[in-house]
N, C-alpha and C positions, 0 to 999 in steps of 0.2 A: 207280447204277453200282457194280459190285463193285470192291473194292479190288484185285482181280487186275489191273485195268487199270493200276495204278501200276507194274507191272513194266516198266521202260523199254527201248525199243530203243536200242542204243548210238548215240551221236552219230556222224554220218558221219565226222567227224574229231574225236576226243575232246579234243584239247589244242591250245593255240595253236602249239606247236612244229611241228605237222604242216602249218602254212600254207606252210612251205618247199616242200612237195610240190605246191603249187598256186600257181605264180608269178603267175598272172593275178589272184589275189584282191586284190592290193594296188591294182589299178586300179579296183576297184568304188567307186561313189559317185555322187552326183548331179552334174548339170552346171549350172553357172551359179548365180545367186542363188536361195536358197530362198524360195518363195512362202509367204504366211501359211497357217496350217492352215484358216482359214475366211475367207470374204469377208463380204459383207453381202447382205441380201435383194435389194437393187438391183444389186449387183455381186458375185455369188457366185464362188467359186473353181470352175473347171470342170475336171473330170478326164476323161481318155479311158481307155477300158477295152476290151481285146480278150479274147474267149473264144468257145468253140463250144458250150458246154453248153446243152441245151434248157432253157428257162425263165429264162435269164439276162436277156433283155430285160424280162421281167416283174419280176424282182428289181430291176433298175435303175429301172424305172418306179415301183416302190414306194418306193425310196430318194428319188427326185426329188420324189415327192408328199409326203414326210414331212420333207424337209430344205430349208431356205431358203438357207443360206449356202454350201453345197457342192452342185454339180450334176454329174451324170455323163453323158457321151456314150458310148454303147456301139456297137461295131462287131463283128458276128459274123464270125469267120474260120473257115477249114476246121479240122477237128479236127487235133490235133497230128500224128498219123500220116499225115494226108492233105494235108500242106502247111502246117499252122499253125506248126510250129516253124521251118521255113526262113523263113517270112514274118516271124516275130518276130526271128530272128537277123539277117536283112537289114535290118530296120527299126532295130535297135539299132546296127548298123554305120553306117547312114546318119544316125544321130542323130535319127530321127523316131519312135522307138517310143512307144507310149502310156504313160500313167502306171502303169496296173495291167494285169497279165497273168495269165492262167490257165495254170499249168504243173503237169503231173503229177509226182508224186514221183520216178519214175525219171529224168526229164529235168532235175530241178532242179539237181543237182550240176554237170551239164555247163554250164548257163547261168551258174552261180556261178563256175566255174573259168575261164570265158571273160570274166569281168568284166562281165557283162550286167545284173546286178541290184544293188540297194542293200541294204546291211546295215540290218535293221530292229530290231536288238537293243534300241535305246533305247525302243522301243514295247512290248517284251515284258517288262514288269515281272513280279515274282512273282505278283501278283494276276491279270494277264492270262494267264500261263502256266497258272494253275489252271483256267482256263476250257476247256482242251483236254485231250484224252487225252494222257498223257505220250508214248505211241508216236508220235503225229503231230507233237508238238513236236520229238522227236528226229529224225524223218525230214526236218524242215525246218531242222535245225541243222548247220552246217559250221564247223569251226574254232572252236567255242565261240560262234558268232554265229548269230543267227536271220535267215534269209533270205526267209521267206515265211510267210503265215498259212495254217495247215491248213484245208482245206475239209471233207474227208471221210476216213473210213477204209474199207478195202475188203477185209475178210476173205473167204477162199474159202468158197463155198457150193455144195452139190450140189442142183440143182433136178431133180425127176423127175416123170414121169407116174404119179401114184399109182394111177390106174385100171388101167394096164397092169401095174404091179407087183403090185397086189392080185389082179387076175384070174388072173395066172400064178403066184401064190404065191411071189414072189421076195422074199427078205428084203432089207431095206435094208442096204447094206454099211457097216460101221463101220471096216474096215481096207482097205488096198489089195489084200490077198490076197482078202478077201471081195468086193471090187469086181470082180476078175477072174472069180471064180466067178459073180457076178451077171451079168457081161457074157456069159458062156457060156450062162447060163440064158435071157437075153434073146434071144440068137441062136437057141437051140434052140426057143424058143416061137414066134419069128417070124424065119425065116432072113434076111430082108432088113432086119431092124431091128437098131439098135445102141444100146447103153446111153448113149452120149455121144459127144462129138467131141474129137479131138486137133486143135487149131487150128495149122496150119503157118504161118499168116500173122501170128501174134501171139507174138513172143518172150517177152512177159511171162507168157504162159500157162505155158510150160515153166519159166521162172524162178521163178514162184510155187510150182510143184511142187518144184523144187529147194530153194527157201527153206523150204518146209514140212518137207522131209526133213532139214534141218539144215545145208544148204550155206551158205557165206559167200563169195560171189564176190569181194568187195572187203574188204580190211582195211588198216589203216594202222599203221605204227610211228612213231617220232619224226619221221622225215623222208622216208618212202618208202611206196609202195603195195605190198601183196601181193595178187596176183590168183590166184584158185583156182576157175576156172569148171569145171575137170574133176577136182575132188577126189572123194573116196569117196562123199559124199552125192549129188553130181550124177551120178556114174557109176551108182549104184544106181537113181536116178530114170530115167536114160536107158535102162538095160537093161529096166526094168519097162515103160516105155511102148513101147519097141521091140518087146517081146513082144506087147503088145496090137495094135500096128500090123501086125506080121507075121502074126498069127493072125486078122486082120480082125475083131477084137472091138470096135473103135471106128471111127467115121466119121473121115475125114480131110478133110472139107469145110472150107474156110476160113470163119472167123467172118463172119456176116452176108452170106455169098455166097448166090446163088440156090439152090445145092445144099443149103446148110445150112438155109435158111428152108423150102425145099420138104420137107426131111426132117422138120422140126418139124411142118409143116402136115399132112403125109401120115401122121404117126405112125411113121415109120421111124427117127427119132431120138427116144428117150424120156427123155433126160436132158441136162442142161446144167451143165457144170462152170464156174461163173461166180463172181461176187462179190456183195456186198450190193447193188450198183447194178444187178445183172442182172435183178432181179425186175421192175422197171418196163419194162426192155427186152423181156423175154420176154412180158409181158402185152400189149405193143404189137404184137408180131410175130404172135402167134396168139390174138387176143381170142376167137375162136370156141371155144377150148379152156378157157374159164373154168370153174373148179371142178375141173379135172382135174390140176392141178399142185400140188406142195408142195415145201418146201425142208428140207434137213437139213444138219448139219455135213459138211464134206468128209471123206472117209475119211482115216484116218491110218495110219502104219506100225505103230503100237502102239495097240490099243484102250484100253489103260489110260492112255495119254498122248496125248490128242487134241492136234492141232496144226494151225496154219493159216499160210499165207503171205498176201500181199496182191497182188491183181491191180489194178495202177494206183493209183488214188486221186489226188486233186489238191489244189492249193494256189493261193493268190493272192500274186503277187510284185510288186514295184515296180521298173520298169526304171531303168537308170542314167541314162537321158535325162530322167527326170522332175525337175522343179524344185518339185514339190508333194508331197514325201514325206509330210509329216504328214497332209495330207488324204487321200492315197492309202492310207496305212496305216490310218487311221480307217475309211475306206470298206471296205477288205478285212476288217477286224475285224468291222464291222457285218454283212457278208455271211455270216460264219461263226457269229456269236453272237446274231443278232437273230431273234426269232420271226417278225417281218414278212418277213424275207428267206427263211427256211426255208419258210414257208407259201406265199410267192409262187412259189418254185421248184417245189415239189411240186405245187401247184395247177395250174401251167401245163404241167408236163411229165410228170407221174406218176413222178417220180424216186423211187427207193427207196434212194438213197445213205444211208449211216450217217453222221450228222454227226460232225465231229471234236470238237465241243463236247458233252459229255454232257448239259448242260442242254437242248440242242436235240433230243435223242432223243425225248422225249415229244411234242414238237411234230411231228416227222416221223412218229412212230407214229400220231398222230391224223389227220394230213393225208393219209397214203398209204392208198389204197383197196385192201384186201387181199382183196376178193371174188374176184378171179381165182384166189387160192390158198385158196379156201374159208374165208376169214376167219382164216387162220393168223396167229398173232402173230409176224410175221417179225422185228420189231425185237428181240424177246427172243432169237430165234435168232442174229441178228447180234451182239448184245452177248455172248452165250455164245461164239460163234465168235471174236469179237475178243479175248476173254481168253486165247485159245490161240495168238495170233500169236507166232511165234518172235521173240525179242528180239535176235537176233544179225545180222540181215541189214542191210546198208548198200548204198547205191548209189554207184558211183564216178563219176569225171569223164569217162568215155568211153562214155556210154550209146549215142550214135549209132553209133559204130564197133562196139561190142559187139553191139547189136541187129541191125545190118545183117548182120554176119557170121553170127549165129545164125539170122536170118530166111532168109538165102540157103541155109544148110545144111538148115533144116527143110523147105524146098521140095524139096530133093533127097532128103531122107529119105522123104517120102511118095511121091515118084516112084520110089523104089527104087534110086537111084544112090548113096546114102550111108546112114549109120547115125547114131543119136543120140549114140553114144559118140564117133564121129568128129566130129560137129557141135560138141560141147562142147570137144573138143581144138582144133579150128580156131578156135572162139570165144576160147579161152584165148590162142592164139598171136597172133591179130589184136589182141586187147585189149592185151596186153603190148607189141606193136610200136607201137600207136597212142600209148600213154602215153610210151614212150621217144622217139618222134618228137616229142612235144610237150615234151620236156625234163624229164619227171618221172622220178624214181627209182623203179625197180621191183625188188622182191626175189622170189626163188623161195620160195614158202610152205613148201616141204619142208625 
């Protein structure tokens, strides 16, 4: 792994003094007496675990087959955006949440601010931290405390139909200006075909684009939050994508919708602006197009300065209801740093996620079948893209309100009743109002 990975993303809250801005943090902690880290073969400690990621059952099965004193009971829940997060929140309130939870980076700070998770700092010794990419450690750090075990990193990647681009002599775009030119060339070559999709149903898609452009939607001072969802970098991003939408140079089909899948299968969508984990998804959607796809780094604003945001990415956290913190933390660490775990996940699900632990990258690289992409070394691409992730993006404590507001506006944008610049202004206003309603101090970043 290149030393460029050591360039850290700033901690979500860089100093203990900012805990004053998150009143609920003081309520975090386990409930009741702490159970031992391990039991015995006859009476093992039993953990409960909720997640939705494909291959998780196989990971749990592998753990249970190789551990005698700790056992795990897994329950699959809907994905976070399809009801998983409300289910988790309700279970925490009712005092019945499982020991271990799968939580994506954008939602982690909200669960922490609500007092739903346990501080795992005592398990993150310097040696443990060295096992992970510094960026992912910082994404799971709040108020100087470690709240979750990083699972993967998710740098942006542009997947494209290399047969279409080659046949029509369309150069691969290195910049967003070149991407627009390529989009025009795609449409000219095949009027019903589009270079890629702008996903109106996924706020993290636009947020990753703004992140890549240098936006910082959330910042903190000593005791307050600064919200800047409609700053210059976000406005630049909004105007660019509005132009592509207005000129009908990109599809606006929702991600994983029948329209989007049909476009991929019929060849009327010849690109996918996704993340490292998207390769496995794409191969599963259009297996009949094996050998026709490839991946490159996502276009940047400046060819001399490649950059990337992250689309989602996930972690493993321990709920405040758990009385088995030590065992839960050990299991979470095993899932992220064990060869057995990585092999089990990829073998069962064709996952192309980039492990948060650099030592696990060769394991994933060996386990993931790249024949769909003509044998391309995707993990070398992911590592290269990962080194360009902007270090300044942080997630705030209002992800739900922020994403709901942005998601509602994006639907209006593709319907023609709103614009992306209006969408980010609305998102800014809703986010500020939500934080103030929760009693958090908010400053005008200007």
